[in-house]
N, C-alpha and C positions, 0 to 999 in steps of 0.2 A: 369148117376151120375157124370161122368167126366166133362160133359158140364156145369153142375151146379157149380161144383167146380171152373172151369176156369172162368165162369161168375161172381161168387162171388169174386174171386181174382181180376178181372179187375175192378169191382165196388169199391172195397176197395182201390186199388192203384191209380185209375184215378185222384182223387183230389190231390194227392201228386205230380203228374206230372205237375200240373198247379199251384203249390205253389209259394208264393212270399217271397223273402228274402230281408233284408235291410242291408246295410253296412254303418257305420259311424265311426267317430273318436270322442272320448270324450275330455274333457278339458286337460287331461294329454297326449293326442296324441295316446292313445291306440285304435286300430281298433277293432270294435265290429261287429259281424254278428248276426242277429236275424230274427225270423219269425214274430215279431211284430214291429211296427214302433217305432223309437227312440223318446225321449222327444221332445216336440214342440220347434221349433227354431233351431234344429240341422240340419246341412247340411247332406243330406242322398242320397245314391245311391241305386236305386232299382235293384235287381238282380233277373233274372228269373231262376228258378230251373228246372232241367230236370229229376230229379229222387230223389231217397232216398239215404241218406248216412247212412250206417249201421256201428256202431262202432265195432272194433275188439272184439273178444271174451274175456271176463274177464274185459273189461273196462266199466265204467258206461256210460249211454247215455249223450251226451253233453248238457250243460245248454243252455238257450236261447241266451246268449251272450258268446262268446268264445274269449279269448285273447291268442295270441301266446306266448308260453313259450320257452325260449332259451334252447338249448340242454345242459345237464350237461357237465362240462369240464372233459376231459379224464385225468386220473392220469398221473403224470409226474414222470419219473424215478429219483431216488435220486442219481445223478452222480455229480462229481466235476464241470463239465461244467454247469449243470442246477443250482447248488447251486450258482455258480458265477453269472449267469444271474439273479437269484432271489435276490441276495445281491445287485447287481447294481440297480435293480428296486426299492428295498427297500430304498436304499440311495437316489435315485431320489425323491421318495415319501416323505422321511423325509425332504429333501431340499425344496421341493415345500411347504410342510406344514409349514415350519419355515419362508420362505421368501415371499410367495405370500399373498396378502391381502384377495383375494377372491378365494376359492377353491371349485370346484364342484366335486361331486362323482356320480357314477351310482346309480339310484334309484331302480333298479331291475325291472323296467317296460318299459325299452327301452328309458328312458329319463335320466335327471340328476337333482340333487338338490344341492343348495349351502349349505355348511357346516356352522353351527353357531359355537360359541365359544366352547360349550360343545361337539359338534360333532368333532370339530378339535382336542380337547384335547383327546377324545377317539381314534381318528385315530393316533395321535402322540404316545399314549401309546401302541396301537396295533402294530404299525410299530417298535417301540423300542423293544418290546417283541419278535417280529419275527426276528429282527436283532440279538438279543442276542441268540436266539435259532439256527438260521441257518448260521450266519456270524461270525464264530469264528476265 
């Protein structure tokens, strides 16, 4: 009985050891990994797999494409020194928003995007509100 169980396990796992994976970057510069080929015309790198990746308990199985997510920022202690640093950065941001013609911000995907007039107005409003709250 044990031999049949081992044989069945080997037959089930064998195709996974010879699997093919693909790595490519999309137009926004996000790196994708997939077991199916990317859209036609995309520069692709084939990756040979050597086994199976099992997600940790409690996490859903990964989708066919995976984008890296940055780690969440650790909380910062509310000390006078940290408030001073924050206020200095907020003043620099306000200065940049008021003087520079073109301002880019992080797009949350590892790249940046240029602020339009409405985006700039929202950033100015947010910066002023933060300065009122933290820089007394």
